[in-house]
C-alpha positions as a Markdown table, in Angstrom:
| # | Residue | x | y | z |
|---|---|---|---|---|
| 1 | Met | -26.4 | 23.0 | 54.1 |
| 2 | Val | -29.1 | 20.4 | 53.4 |
| 3 | Thr | -29.0 | 19.2 | 49.8 |
| 4 | Ala | -31.5 | 17.2 | 47.8 |
| 5 | Ala | -29.1 | 14.3 | 47.9 |
| 6 | Ser | -28.6 | 14.4 | 51.7 |
| 7 | Glu | -32.4 | 14.7 | 52.2 |
| 8 | Arg | -32.9 | 11.6 | 49.9 |
| 9 | Lys | -30.3 | 9.7 | 51.9 |
| 10 | Arg | -32.0 | 10.6 | 55.2 |
| 11 | Ser | -35.4 | 9.6 | 53.8 |
| 12 | Val | -34.0 | 6.2 | 52.6 |
| 13 | Arg | -32.3 | 5.6 | 56.0 |
| 14 | Asn | -35.6 | 6.3 | 57.9 |
| 15 | Ala | -37.6 | 4.0 | 55.6 |
| 16 | Val | -35.1 | 1.2 | 55.9 |
| 17 | Arg | -35.0 | 1.6 | 59.7 |
| 18 | Glu | -38.8 | 1.4 | 60.0 |
| 19 | Arg | -39.1 | -1.6 | 57.7 |
| 20 | Arg | -36.4 | -3.5 | 59.4 |
| 21 | Ala | -37.8 | -2.7 | 62.9 |
| 22 | Ala | -41.2 | -4.0 | 61.8 |
| 23 | Ser | -39.8 | -7.4 | 60.8 |
| 24 | Ser | -41.1 | -10.3 | 63.0 |
| 25 | Ala | -38.8 | -12.6 | 64.9 |
| 26 | Ala | -39.9 | -15.5 | 62.7 |
| 27 | Gln | -39.0 | -13.5 | 59.5 |
| 28 | Arg | -35.6 | -12.5 | 61.0 |
| 29 | Ala | -34.9 | -16.2 | 61.7 |
| 30 | Ser | -35.9 | -17.3 | 58.2 |
| 31 | Asp | -33.9 | -14.5 | 56.6 |
| 32 | Ala | -30.8 | -15.4 | 58.8 |
| 33 | Ala | -30.9 | -19.0 | 57.6 |
| 34 | Ala | -31.3 | -18.0 | 54.0 |
| 35 | Leu | -28.6 | -15.3 | 54.2 |
| 36 | Gly | -26.2 | -17.9 | 55.7 |
| 37 | Ala | -26.8 | -20.1 | 52.7 |
| 38 | Arg | -26.2 | -17.3 | 50.2 |
| 39 | Leu | -23.0 | -16.2 | 51.9 |
| 40 | Ile | -21.6 | -19.7 | 51.9 |
| 41 | Glu | -22.6 | -20.1 | 48.3 |
| 42 | Leu | -20.7 | -16.9 | 47.3 |
| 43 | Val | -17.6 | -17.9 | 49.3 |
| 44 | Glu | -17.5 | -21.4 | 47.9 |
| 45 | Arg | -18.1 | -20.1 | 44.3 |
| 46 | Thr | -15.2 | -17.6 | 44.6 |
| 47 | Gly | -12.9 | -19.9 | 46.4 |
| 48 | Ala | -12.3 | -17.3 | 49.1 |
| 49 | Thr | -10.3 | -18.4 | 52.1 |
| 50 | Arg | -10.1 | -15.0 | 53.9 |
| 51 | Val | -13.1 | -12.7 | 54.0 |
| 52 | Ser | -14.4 | -9.8 | 56.0 |
| 53 | Cys | -17.9 | -9.9 | 57.6 |
| 54 | Tyr | -19.5 | -8.3 | 60.6 |
| 55 | Leu | -21.4 | -9.0 | 63.8 |
| 56 | Pro | -25.0 | -7.8 | 63.3 |
| 57 | Thr | -27.1 | -5.2 | 65.2 |
| 58 | Ala | -30.6 | -6.3 | 66.1 |
| 59 | Thr | -32.1 | -5.2 | 62.7 |
| 60 | Glu | -29.2 | -5.9 | 60.3 |
| 61 | Pro | -29.1 | -9.0 | 58.1 |
| 62 | Asp | -27.7 | -11.7 | 60.4 |
| 63 | Pro | -24.6 | -13.5 | 59.1 |
| 64 | Arg | -24.0 | -15.6 | 62.2 |
| 65 | Ala | -24.9 | -18.9 | 60.5 |
| 66 | Phe | -22.2 | -18.1 | 57.9 |
| 67 | Leu | -19.7 | -17.1 | 60.7 |
| 68 | Ser | -20.2 | -20.5 | 62.4 |
| 69 | Trp | -19.8 | -22.3 | 59.0 |
| 70 | Ala | -16.6 | -20.3 | 58.3 |
| 71 | Leu | -15.1 | -21.3 | 61.7 |
| 72 | Ala | -15.9 | -25.0 | 61.0 |
| 73 | His | -14.5 | -24.9 | 57.4 |
| 74 | Gly | -11.2 | -23.0 | 58.0 |
| 75 | Val | -12.3 | -19.7 | 56.3 |
| 76 | Glu | -10.6 | -16.8 | 58.1 |
| 77 | Val | -13.0 | -14.0 | 58.8 |
| 78 | Leu | -12.0 | -10.4 | 59.6 |
| 79 | Leu | -14.5 | -8.6 | 61.7 |
| 80 | Pro | -14.6 | -4.8 | 62.0 |
| 81 | Val | -13.6 | -2.9 | 65.2 |
| 82 | Ser | -14.7 | 0.7 | 65.5 |
| 83 | Leu | -12.0 | 3.1 | 66.6 |
| 84 | Pro | -12.6 | 6.5 | 68.3 |
| 85 | Asp | -11.6 | 8.5 | 65.2 |
| 86 | Gln | -14.4 | 6.9 | 63.1 |
| 87 | Ala | -11.9 | 4.5 | 61.5 |
| 88 | Leu | -12.0 | 0.7 | 61.4 |
| 89 | Ala | -9.5 | -1.8 | 62.6 |
| 90 | Trp | -10.1 | -5.6 | 62.2 |
| 91 | Ala | -9.8 | -8.7 | 64.3 |
| 92 | Leu | -10.1 | -12.3 | 63.4 |
| 93 | His | -13.3 | -14.1 | 64.1 |
| 94 | Ser | -12.9 | -16.9 | 66.7 |
| 95 | Ala | -15.0 | -19.0 | 69.1 |
| 96 | Val | -14.2 | -16.4 | 71.9 |
| 97 | Pro | -17.5 | -14.5 | 72.7 |
| 98 | Pro | -17.6 | -10.9 | 71.3 |
| 99 | Ile | -17.5 | -7.9 | 73.5 |
| 100 | Pro | -19.6 | -4.6 | 73.3 |
| 101 | Gly | -17.8 | -1.9 | 71.3 |
| 102 | Arg | -18.5 | 1.6 | 70.2 |
| 103 | His | -22.1 | 2.4 | 69.4 |
| 104 | Gly | -23.2 | -0.7 | 71.3 |
| 105 | Ile | -22.1 | -3.0 | 68.4 |
| 106 | Leu | -20.5 | -6.3 | 69.3 |
| 107 | Glu | -16.9 | -6.7 | 68.3 |
| 108 | Pro | -14.4 | -9.6 | 68.3 |
| 109 | Ala | -12.2 | -9.8 | 71.4 |
| 110 | Gly | -9.0 | -10.7 | 69.6 |
| 111 | Glu | -5.9 | -8.8 | 68.5 |
| 112 | Arg | -6.5 | -5.6 | 66.6 |
| 113 | Leu | -5.3 | -5.5 | 63.0 |
| 114 | Pro | -4.9 | -2.3 | 61.0 |
| 115 | Val | -7.6 | -1.2 | 58.5 |
| 116 | Thr | -5.2 | -2.3 | 55.7 |
| 117 | Ala | -5.6 | -6.0 | 56.9 |
| 118 | Ala | -8.8 | -6.1 | 54.8 |
| 119 | Ser | -6.7 | -5.7 | 51.6 |
| 120 | Thr | -5.5 | -9.3 | 52.3 |
| 121 | Ala | -9.0 | -10.7 | 52.1 |
| 122 | Asp | -10.3 | -12.4 | 49.0 |
| 123 | Leu | -13.7 | -11.0 | 49.5 |
| 124 | Leu | -15.3 | -8.2 | 51.6 |
| 125 | Leu | -18.8 | -8.8 | 53.0 |
| 126 | Ile | -19.9 | -5.5 | 54.6 |
| 127 | Pro | -23.2 | -4.2 | 56.1 |
| 128 | Ala | -25.2 | -1.4 | 54.5 |
| 129 | Cys | -28.4 | 0.5 | 54.8 |
| 130 | Ala | -29.2 | 0.2 | 51.1 |
| 131 | Val | -27.5 | -0.3 | 47.7 |
| 132 | Asp | -28.6 | 0.6 | 44.2 |
| 133 | Glu | -28.4 | -1.3 | 41.0 |
| 134 | Thr | -25.2 | 0.5 | 40.0 |
| 135 | Gly | -23.3 | -0.4 | 43.2 |
| 136 | Thr | -23.8 | 2.8 | 45.2 |
| 137 | Arg | -23.8 | 1.8 | 48.8 |
| 138 | Leu | -25.6 | 3.9 | 51.4 |
| 139 | Gly | -24.3 | 3.4 | 54.9 |
| 140 | Trp | -25.7 | 4.8 | 58.1 |
| 141 | Gly | -23.9 | 8.2 | 57.8 |
| 142 | Leu | -20.8 | 7.8 | 60.0 |
| 143 | Gly | -18.5 | 6.9 | 57.1 |
| 144 | Tyr | -16.6 | 4.1 | 58.8 |
| 145 | Phe | -16.7 | 1.7 | 55.8 |
| 146 | Asp | -16.3 | 4.5 | 53.1 |
| 147 | Arg | -13.0 | 5.5 | 54.8 |
| 148 | Ala | -12.0 | 1.8 | 55.3 |
| 149 | Leu | -12.6 | 0.9 | 51.7 |
| 150 | Ala | -10.8 | 4.0 | 50.4 |
| 151 | Ala | -7.7 | 3.1 | 52.4 |
| 152 | Leu | -7.4 | -0.4 | 50.7 |
| 153 | Asp | -5.0 | -1.1 | 47.9 |
| 154 | Pro | -5.7 | -3.5 | 46.4 |
| 155 | Leu | -9.4 | -3.4 | 47.0 |
| 156 | Pro | -10.9 | -6.9 | 47.0 |
| 157 | Pro | -14.4 | -7.5 | 45.6 |
| 158 | Val | -16.9 | -5.9 | 48.0 |
| 159 | Tyr | -20.4 | -7.2 | 48.5 |
| 160 | Ala | -22.9 | -5.3 | 50.6 |
| 161 | Val | -25.1 | -7.5 | 52.8 |
| 162 | Val | -28.7 | -6.2 | 52.8 |
| 163 | Phe | -32.3 | -7.3 | 52.6 |
| 164 | Glu | -33.9 | -7.6 | 49.2 |
| 165 | Ala | -36.1 | -4.6 | 49.9 |
| 166 | Asp | -32.9 | -2.5 | 50.5 |
| 167 | Val | -31.8 | -2.7 | 46.9 |
| 168 | Phe | -33.0 | 0.4 | 45.1 |
| 169 | Ala | -33.0 | 1.4 | 41.4 |
| 170 | Glu | -31.0 | 4.5 | 42.2 |
| 171 | Leu | -29.4 | 6.2 | 45.2 |
| 172 | Pro | -27.5 | 9.5 | 45.5 |
| 173 | Arg | -23.7 | 9.0 | 45.2 |
| 174 | Asp | -21.2 | 11.4 | 46.7 |
| 175 | Pro | -17.6 | 11.6 | 45.5 |
| 176 | His | -16.3 | 9.8 | 48.6 |
| 177 | Asp | -18.7 | 6.9 | 48.2 |
| 178 | Val | -16.8 | 3.7 | 47.2 |
| 179 | Pro | -19.1 | 1.5 | 44.9 |
| 180 | Val | -19.6 | -2.1 | 45.7 |
| 181 | Thr | -19.1 | -5.1 | 43.4 |
| 182 | Gly | -22.5 | -6.6 | 44.3 |
| 183 | Thr | -25.0 | -7.5 | 47.0 |
| 184 | Val | -25.9 | -10.5 | 49.0 |
| 185 | Thr | -29.4 | -10.8 | 50.4 |
| 186 | Pro | -31.3 | -13.7 | 51.8 |
| 187 | Ala | -32.9 | -14.2 | 48.4 |
| 188 | Ser | -30.0 | -13.5 | 46.0 |
| 189 | Ile | -26.5 | -12.7 | 45.0 |
| 190 | Arg | -26.0 | -9.9 | 42.6 |
| 191 | Arg | -22.9 | -8.8 | 40.8 |
| 192 | Phe | -23.1 | -5.3 | 39.2 |
| 193 | Ser | -21.7 | -4.4 | 35.8 |
| 194 | Ala | -18.4 | -2.5 | 35.9 |
């Protein structure tokens, strides 16, 4: 059954896909540099020594400048690994080149850690399609991160990494949606009220 909420989510996902696909190579490079600076700022401000992050697809906000900085500065980074049952495992980021994983997304080549490994992080930096000003995170519809976040106890602070245009005033929220603490964009770091 198609609900108004599911139709709104589909509409937002389509709009975000189109906007991201239309971004020029120069804009993507500029955004990647700015995003790296914001992620470093957040990690330094919080004193995090172990975080999660991700390897980007072609249109996602690109955190690779941050990942390089983290390797050089001794910050451990857990990267997601997609499992066949639409669950996530994690692996530590290293200088070893990533390998193609499920859905064509690059994944770290190292030892697989269970989904609960992310509860040992000081800060979770996760991808999203969109986020609203109350912390509702809209993913791409497969539920990997919703299930992963729901499995964590304790749940560290969670920041969705998006572009500035991907922050909406309001998005539909389902009961299984785990709200995020804030967002990081190339232009800003936001922390939402509890």
